[in-house]
C-alpha positions as CSV (number, residue, x, y, z in Angstrom):
1,M,91.9,144.8,101.1
2,Q,94.4,142.0,100.4
3,K,91.6,139.4,99.8
4,R,89.9,141.9,97.5
5,K,93.0,142.6,95.5
6,A,93.6,138.9,95.1
7,L,90.5,138.7,93.0
8,S,90.7,138.8,89.2
9,T,88.6,141.4,87.4
10,D,86.4,138.7,86.1
11,E,85.9,137.1,89.6
12,A,85.1,140.5,91.1
13,F,82.5,141.2,88.4
14,L,80.9,137.8,88.8
15,L,80.7,138.2,92.6
16,S,79.3,141.7,92.1
17,E,76.6,140.2,89.9
18,Q,75.8,137.7,92.6
19,I,75.6,140.4,95.3
20,F,73.3,142.5,93.0
21,K,71.0,139.5,92.4
22,R,70.8,138.7,96.1
23,F,70.0,142.4,96.9
24,I,67.2,142.5,94.3
25,D,65.7,139.2,95.4
26,Y,65.8,140.1,99.1
27,F,64.8,143.8,99.0
28,K,62.7,143.9,95.8
29,P,63.1,147.7,95.1
30,V,60.2,149.3,93.2
31,T,59.5,152.4,91.1
32,D,59.8,155.7,93.0
33,Q,61.9,154.3,95.8
34,K,65.0,156.3,96.7
35,V,68.4,154.6,96.7
36,H,71.7,156.2,97.8
37,I,74.5,154.2,96.3
38,F,78.3,154.6,96.0
39,I,80.2,154.6,92.8
40,P,83.1,152.1,93.0
41,I,86.7,152.9,93.3
42,R,88.1,150.5,90.7
43,K,91.7,150.5,92.0
44,F,90.3,149.2,95.4
45,M,88.3,146.4,93.6
46,E,85.0,147.6,95.2
47,I,81.7,146.0,94.3
48,D,80.6,147.0,90.8
49,T,77.6,149.1,91.7
50,Q,77.1,150.2,88.1
51,I,75.0,147.0,87.7
52,F,72.7,148.3,90.5
53,I,72.6,151.9,89.1
54,Y,71.6,150.7,85.6
55,Y,68.9,148.5,87.0
56,F,67.5,151.3,89.2
57,L,67.5,153.9,86.5
58,S,65.8,151.5,84.0
59,R,62.9,151.0,86.5
60,N,62.4,154.6,87.6
61,I,63.9,154.0,91.0
62,R,65.5,157.3,92.1
63,V,69.3,157.1,92.4
64,F,71.5,159.3,94.5
65,V,75.3,159.1,94.7
66,P,77.8,160.6,97.1
67,K,80.0,163.4,96.2
68,V,82.6,164.9,98.6
69,V,82.9,168.7,98.3
70,D,85.5,170.1,100.7
71,T,84.8,167.9,103.7
72,K,81.1,167.4,103.2
73,L,79.4,164.4,101.7
74,L,76.7,165.5,99.4
75,S,73.9,163.4,98.0
76,V,73.5,164.1,94.3
77,E,70.5,162.7,92.4
78,I,71.5,161.2,89.1
79,F,69.6,160.4,85.9
80,K,70.3,158.5,82.7
81,N,71.8,161.7,81.1
82,T,73.9,162.8,84.1
83,V,77.4,163.9,83.2
84,F,80.3,162.4,85.3
85,E,83.9,163.3,85.7
86,V,86.7,161.6,87.7
87,G,87.3,163.3,91.0
88,K,90.3,163.7,93.2
89,W,89.9,160.2,94.8
90,D,89.8,158.5,91.4
91,I,86.0,158.2,91.7
92,S,83.6,158.9,88.9
93,E,81.3,161.7,90.3
94,P,78.5,163.8,88.8
95,V,79.7,167.1,87.6
96,S,76.9,168.8,89.5
97,D,77.6,169.8,93.1
98,K,73.8,170.2,93.8
99,D,73.0,168.5,97.0
100,S,69.5,166.9,96.8
101,G,68.7,167.6,100.4
102,C,67.2,164.2,100.5
103,F,67.5,162.1,103.7
104,D,64.5,159.7,103.5
105,F,66.1,157.0,101.4
106,D,64.6,153.6,101.2
107,Y,68.1,152.1,100.9
108,V,71.6,153.4,101.5
109,I,74.1,151.0,99.8
110,T,77.4,151.6,101.5
111,P,81.0,150.9,100.7
112,L,83.2,149.1,103.2
113,L,86.3,147.2,103.7
114,Y,84.9,144.8,106.3
115,C,81.7,144.3,108.4
116,D,81.4,142.0,111.4
117,H,78.5,140.0,112.7
118,A,77.1,142.9,114.6
119,G,76.9,145.3,111.6
120,N,80.0,147.3,112.6
121,R,81.8,148.4,109.5
122,V,85.4,149.4,108.6
123,G,85.5,151.9,105.9
124,Y,88.4,154.0,104.6
125,G,88.8,156.1,107.8
126,K,87.4,159.4,106.7
127,G,84.1,159.2,108.6
128,F,82.0,160.4,105.7
129,Y,79.4,157.7,106.1
130,D,79.1,157.9,109.9
131,G,78.3,161.6,109.5
132,F,75.9,160.8,106.7
133,F,74.1,158.0,108.7
134,E,73.5,160.5,111.5
135,K,71.4,162.7,109.1
136,I,69.3,160.1,107.2
137,S,65.9,158.9,108.2
138,E,65.8,156.1,110.8
139,E,63.7,154.1,108.4
140,S,66.4,154.2,105.7
141,K,68.0,150.7,105.5
142,K,71.8,151.0,105.8
143,I,73.1,148.1,103.6
144,G,76.8,147.1,103.2
145,V,77.9,145.0,100.3
146,N,81.0,142.9,100.4
147,Y,82.6,139.9,98.6
148,F,83.2,138.1,101.9
149,N,81.1,137.1,104.9
150,P,82.2,138.3,108.3
151,D,84.5,136.1,110.3
152,E,86.1,138.3,112.9
153,R,84.7,140.8,115.4
154,I,85.7,144.5,115.2
155,D,87.0,145.5,118.6
156,D,87.7,149.1,118.1
157,V,84.1,150.4,117.7
158,W,83.7,154.0,118.7
159,E,80.6,155.2,120.4
160,N,79.7,157.4,117.4
161,D,79.9,154.6,114.9
162,I,76.6,153.7,113.4
163,P,76.2,150.0,112.5
164,L,74.7,148.7,109.3
165,D,71.2,147.2,109.2
166,Y,72.2,144.5,106.6
167,L,75.2,143.0,104.8
168,V,74.8,141.5,101.3
169,T,77.4,139.1,100.1
170,P,77.4,136.7,97.1
171,T,76.0,134.0,99.3
172,D,74.0,135.7,102.1
173,V,71.9,138.6,103.2
174,L,72.7,139.2,106.9
175,S,70.3,141.3,109.0
176,F,71.7,143.1,112.1
177,L,68.3,144.3,113.1
178,S,66.5,143.0,116.2
179,K,63.8,140.5,115.4
180,G,60.5,142.1,114.8
181,L,62.0,145.4,113.5
182,E,62.5,144.3,109.8
């Protein structure tokens, strides 16, 4: 978090653009695919995923965003005309509480604070994404995005933690899948 907060707004945006380009070049998403993607918390200097969302919507790639209602993470499909409001965690969220019921995403782009070389992620400690990962299709690619490459191992992995399949940084796309499964 400290490394992130040390970035200027311009640096964060440029790094977000590099992450976006690396994602597009590597995964090559196409029309009618389904992407679940978080909306950034600006005060935490998260990756600017609006770049991704505009790209996906302009190419008829279906976009779903998380919305927490009570203690449940919903997956709300959004469109170019979707109305948003700022929610209780200072996150822009769709006004709609309608859960799409979709679990067969092609890509799930996931927020994180840190990810190690094994795909273990540190989030914000609420466990929303671990619960969400349990429900989605095994074919869905779980992709973390981060400004920084991993350099330390996460030691306190819980048995219910579900690792990422990939991490996209400004300089790399790291795969945590066994060879032959990609």
